[in-house]
C-alpha positions as CSV (number, residue, x, y, z in Angstrom):
1,X,35.9,1.1,15.2
2,X,32.4,2.1,16.4
3,X,33.2,5.8,16.1
4,X,34.3,5.3,12.5
5,X,31.2,3.4,11.6
6,X,29.1,6.1,13.3
7,X,30.9,8.9,11.4
8,X,30.5,7.0,8.1
9,X,26.7,6.7,8.7
10,X,26.5,10.4,9.6
11,X,28.5,11.4,6.5
12,X,26.3,9.3,4.2
13,X,23.1,10.8,5.7
14,X,24.4,14.3,5.1
15,X,25.3,13.5,1.5
16,X,22.0,11.9,0.7
17,X,20.1,14.8,2.3
18,X,21.5,17.4,-0.2
19,X,19.1,19.4,-2.2
20,X,19.0,18.5,-5.9
21,X,17.2,21.7,-7.0
22,X,20.3,23.9,-7.2
23,X,21.4,24.7,-10.7
24,X,24.9,26.0,-11.5
25,X,23.6,27.4,-14.8
26,X,20.7,29.2,-13.2
27,X,23.1,30.6,-10.6
28,X,25.5,31.9,-13.2
29,X,22.6,33.4,-15.1
30,X,21.5,35.2,-12.0
31,X,25.0,36.6,-11.5
32,X,25.2,37.8,-15.1
33,X,21.8,39.5,-14.9
34,X,22.6,41.3,-11.6
35,X,26.2,42.5,-12.3
36,X,26.7,45.8,-10.5
37,X,23.8,45.1,-8.1
38,X,23.8,47.8,-5.4
39,X,23.0,47.2,-1.7
40,X,19.8,49.3,-2.0
41,X,18.6,47.3,-5.0
42,X,19.4,44.0,-3.3
43,X,17.5,45.2,-0.2
44,X,14.5,45.9,-2.4
45,X,14.7,42.4,-3.9
46,X,15.4,40.5,-0.7
47,X,14.5,42.7,2.3
48,X,16.2,41.7,5.5
49,X,13.6,43.5,7.5
50,X,13.9,46.1,10.2
51,X,16.3,45.6,13.2
52,X,16.3,47.3,16.5
53,X,19.5,48.6,18.1
54,X,18.3,47.2,21.4
55,X,15.9,44.3,22.0
56,X,15.9,44.4,25.9
57,X,14.3,41.3,27.5
58,X,13.9,40.2,31.1
59,X,16.2,37.2,31.6
60,X,13.6,35.6,33.9
61,X,11.2,35.2,30.9
62,X,13.6,33.2,28.8
63,X,12.8,29.5,29.1
64,X,15.6,27.2,30.2
65,X,18.1,30.0,30.7
66,X,18.6,28.9,34.3
67,X,19.6,25.4,33.0
68,X,21.8,26.9,30.4
69,X,23.5,29.1,33.0
70,X,24.0,26.1,35.3
71,X,25.8,24.1,32.6
72,X,27.8,26.8,30.8
73,X,28.3,29.2,33.8
74,X,27.5,32.3,31.7
75,X,29.5,35.4,32.6
76,X,27.8,38.7,33.5
77,X,28.9,40.1,30.2
78,X,27.3,37.2,28.3
79,X,24.1,37.6,30.3
80,X,24.1,41.3,29.4
81,X,24.4,40.4,25.7
82,X,21.4,38.1,26.0
83,X,19.5,40.8,27.9
84,X,20.3,43.4,25.2
85,X,20.1,41.4,22.0
86,X,18.2,38.2,23.0
87,X,21.1,36.0,21.9
88,X,24.9,35.8,22.2
89,X,27.8,33.9,20.6
90,X,30.8,33.0,22.7
91,X,34.1,31.5,21.8
92,X,34.9,31.0,25.5
93,X,33.4,27.5,25.6
94,X,34.2,26.4,22.1
95,X,35.3,22.8,21.6
96,X,38.5,22.1,19.7
97,X,36.9,19.9,17.1
98,X,33.6,19.3,15.3
99,X,33.5,15.8,16.6
100,X,33.6,17.0,20.2
101,X,30.7,19.3,19.5
102,X,28.7,16.6,17.8
103,X,29.4,14.0,20.5
104,X,28.4,16.5,23.2
105,X,25.1,17.3,21.5
106,X,24.1,13.8,20.7
């Protein structure tokens, strides 16, 4: 019972926090004006910036990485990804449901 009340409150807060500035008409107008938009033109309009192939970092300089490693038992491969790219995504530790993730975080 408490879980269902909690989920109802969370759902209501997400629904009330939606942005009302989105306009379907303006979106459709944008799509019509930019039919056949090339990747190069889109990059000129909305530059994603420059990326490095390698962003090496010393793992000892990352705050709280030791705590994260203690909790999640990062593999050497995962640590190597963090060292090379400064982030990593793993499915190894994925929860089976959204509710499990939400409960773990909060």
